[in-house]
Structures are given as structure tokens and as C-alpha cells.
C-alpha positions in Angstrom: 110.4 87.6 116.1 114.1 86.7 116.1 115.8 88.4 119.0 119.4 88.6 120.2 120.3 89.2 123.8 124.0 88.6 123.0 126.3 89.3 120.1 125.8 87.0 117.0 123.3 85.9 114.4 119.6 85.1 115.0 118.1 82.1 113.3 117.3 82.9 109.7 113.7 83.7 108.8 112.9 81.9 105.5 110.8 84.0 103.1 108.4 82.9 100.3 110.1 84.0 97.1 107.1 83.1 95.0 104.4 85.5 96.4 103.7 88.7 94.6 104.4 91.5 95.3 107.7 90.4 97.0 107.9 93.4 99.3 109.0 92.5 102.8 108.9 94.9 105.7 111.8 94.6 108.2 111.5 96.3 111.6 114.0 96.3 114.4 112.9 97.4 117.8 115.2 97.7 120.9 112.5 97.3 123.6 113.9 99.5 126.4 117.5 99.2 125.4 118.9 102.4 126.7 122.6 102.1 127.2 125.9 100.5 126.2 125.5 101.6 122.5 123.5 98.7 121.0 124.4 97.9 117.4 122.9 95.6 114.8 122.6 94.8 111.1 119.9 93.0 109.2 121.1 90.7 106.3 119.4 88.9 103.5 120.4 85.9 101.4 119.6 84.8 97.9 120.8 81.3 98.6 118.5 78.3 99.0 117.7 77.6 102.7 116.8 74.0 101.9 120.1 73.1 100.2 122.7 71.0 102.0 125.4 73.1 103.7 128.7 71.9 105.3 127.6 73.0 108.8 124.6 75.4 108.6 122.7 77.7 106.3 123.0 80.6 108.7 126.8 80.2 108.7 127.5 79.2 105.1 125.0 81.0 102.9 126.0 84.3 101.3 124.6 87.1 103.3 124.3 90.8 102.3 123.5 93.8 104.5 120.0 95.4 103.9 120.4 99.0 102.9 119.2 101.2 105.7 119.6 98.5 108.4 123.4 98.5 108.8 125.2 99.2 112.1 122.3 100.9 113.8 121.6 101.7 117.4 117.9 102.8 117.2 114.5 101.4 116.3 114.2 101.5 112.5 112.6 99.8 109.5 113.3 99.1 105.8 111.7 97.3 102.9 113.1 94.7 100.6 111.5 95.3 97.2 113.1 92.3 95.6 112.8 88.6 96.2 115.1 87.2 98.9 115.3 83.7 100.3 115.9 84.6 104.0 116.7 87.3 106.4 118.5 87.4 109.7 119.5 89.8 112.5 123.2 90.2 113.3 123.7 91.8 116.7 127.1 93.4 117.3 126.3 94.7 120.8 122.9 94.1 122.4 123.3 97.0 124.8 121.7 96.9 128.2 118.5 98.0 129.9 116.1 95.9 127.7 114.9 92.4 127.4 115.3 90.3 124.3 116.7 93.2 122.4 117.1 93.9 119.6 114.2 92.1 117.9 113.5 91.8 114.2 109.9 91.7 112.9 109.4 90.4 109.3 106.2 91.1 107.5 105.9 89.8 103.9 103.3 91.3 101.5 101.4 89.5 98.8 99.0 86.7 98.3 100.0 83.3 97.2 
């Protein structure tokens, strides 16, 4: 599970765009985070994670916010029902009172 204990981006989680169905469950949990107004956004990219980028895929790919997982401060989930190449967690404020929080769990459906 990618986790952010400070502001910034987690490492991208590369998805398998070829499995069917393409549904991907995204769950963010705060694990005891109780104060300091935690805030995070989950993003996805349609760009190839194996292409050559000037500095890094995480920094230079095009990233779009996942509907329902934007600027949140609570445990929540959403599902991508379209193929994406990768997802990442962007933490604006990790809050206090928890450990390794927030955390993003990614569960991809389908059989390849």
C-alpha cells in the first residue's frame, strides 16, 4: 500500500490495462489520523509508465484526479471503471495522530 507520512506524491502503482473487466477499487484509509485536518487526492494516468521521461514518470506523466477521491479528510473509496495505466496518492496534509497515513489500497478486478 502506498503511504504518505508527509506532503507529496506516493510512488505510482502500475495497473494492468489489459485485464477484463478493468474495474479497479481504490481505498484510502487514515489509520488513526485524528487531527490537523488531513487532506489527500488520488490521481490516475493514461500515460505509459515504461516510456522514457525527462526526470520521472511520477513527476512528468499527465495525472488526473479520481472522481470522489479529491481533497478528502476521511476514509473513503472509489472505483475506476475504465482502463488507466497507473494511480498515485497525493497527500496535501498527512495530519497527525496516525502512522503511515494516509494509505492507498489498490485492488484490480479481472482475470488475465
